[in-house]
Residue, then its C-alpha position, 0 to 999 in steps of 0.5 A: x091577717x094573722x088567724x082571728x082567733x089568736x087576734x082576740x085570744x079565744x078558743x075556736x070552741x068558744x061561743x058568741x059571747x065570749x068572741x064578743x066579750x074578748x073583742x069588747x075588751x079589746x076594743x076599748x082597750x086599742x081605740x084610737x081616740x083612747x089613744x090618740x098619737x099611736x098609730x100602732x094602736x089604731x092597726x091593733x084596733x083595725x087587725x081586732x075590728x077585721x078578727x071581729x068582722x069574720x068571726x061575729x059572722x055565723x056563714x062567714x066562720x063557719x067558711x073559715x074554719x071549714x077552709x073555705x075563706x082565708x084570715x081576710x074573707x078571701x076565697x080559698x080555692x078548693x084542692x082536685x087532684x090532677x094528672x100530674x098530681x099522680x104522673x111521680x106515685x106507684x102505680x102511675x104507670x096507667x096514666x102513661x100508658x096511652x103513650x101521651x105525655x103531661x103536655x100534650x094533654x095540656x097542649x089538646x086541652x088547650x086548643x079545644x077550649x080556644x077553639x071551642x070559644x072562638x067558634x072555630x078560629x084557629x087557638x084561642x085568640x078570639x076567647x075572651x072573658x071577665x075578670x073575677x071579682x077581687x073580695x076585699x075589707x076595710x075597717x073604718x071609724x064610726x064617724x068617717x063613716x057617717x059622714x062620709x069620706x076617702x080611704x085608701x086600701x092597700x091591694x095584696x100586690x102593691x097597688x091601692x083603690x081610694x075607696x069612697x065611702x058615702x055619708x051614712x055607710x053601715x057595718x057590713x056594706x059593701x061597696x062595688x068597684x067596677x073595673x077594678x077587680x082581675x084582669x080580664x082575658x083575651x080582651x075581656x072586661x076587668x072584674x069589680x073589686x068588692x069592698x066590705x065595710x066594717x064600721x068600728x064600735x065608738x065609744x060615745x056614739x051610737x046609732x038608731x037608724x039616721x039618729x045618733x044617741x050619746x049618753x052623758x052622765x051628769x051629777x044630781x047638782x047638775x039634773x037638779x039644777x041645770x046647766x048648759x054643757x059641751x056634749x059630742x056630735x060627729x060633727x064636732x061638739x056643740x053646748x046642749x041646755x040641761x033644763x032643771x029637774x032632768x032625770x037618768x033616761x031624759x033624752x035632749x034633741x040636738x036637731x039635724x045633728x044626725x046622719x043625713x036628716x037624721x038628729x042626735x039625741x042626749x041621753x042623761x045618766x045622772x051619777x051620784x058623787x065618788x065620796x061620801x057627802x055628809x052634807x048631802x046626806x044629812x039633808x036627805x034626811x030631812x028633806x020631805x019632796x013637795x011631790x011624792x013619788x014612787x020610781x019603783x010603781x008600776x014596775 
């Protein structure tokens, strides 16, 4: 993956708010739901989400800036000086003055550690070690994370892993695939694959625990008179009855339409017409409400 700062178009010195704002603009522009049939937009959105996942985590961002992890969050091995790094440098004679060659030294350590691990056995024949855990990142859509799905993850070595994502998976959750990490040594067990899930933001849904919240714009006429409209849910659209006299902020519940045993709440937002409405304006000049009220009272 490219440098996450470059992907989001921000500087290393920018604060969290600037990075968050840049991410939201890019995510909104490249989200697959607003670019149907454009696989390049999906890949771009995936790249943007992964970059923000790293930079929005203070610990990860700090480690990346210090060079401890790469752009994909993988550990970067520390650079340690070895004998071989100095043997060709000026004054290297002192490293070879004892009469041992580099091969002699490496052979010595190989035999020494092999015999110790094998409790007196010959060489390293009985030495076993568990393979190291491998860390990966995987971005999924909000709907896939809510409902559960299976995604195929391409590994750097060309192999693939089929990752089962449970329903209700939250952003930042780490899945462990046992035995799918680095190979063991001397017949030791393989390490595990640790996959951190990044849940991409959705333009329609957001989550409160296991409940789903959807903001639904309605007209003045729909809010005052009531109506029936189609609303999205994580399992497909359904029809919802809006009672007469509803206002901005009214929450209507769709039972069992959330995550697991949660519900979906549709929050209404009354929107004014985009152009002038002379008849409506004239009516309001003479309109006397049956139940006068002050919406700012108590605010």
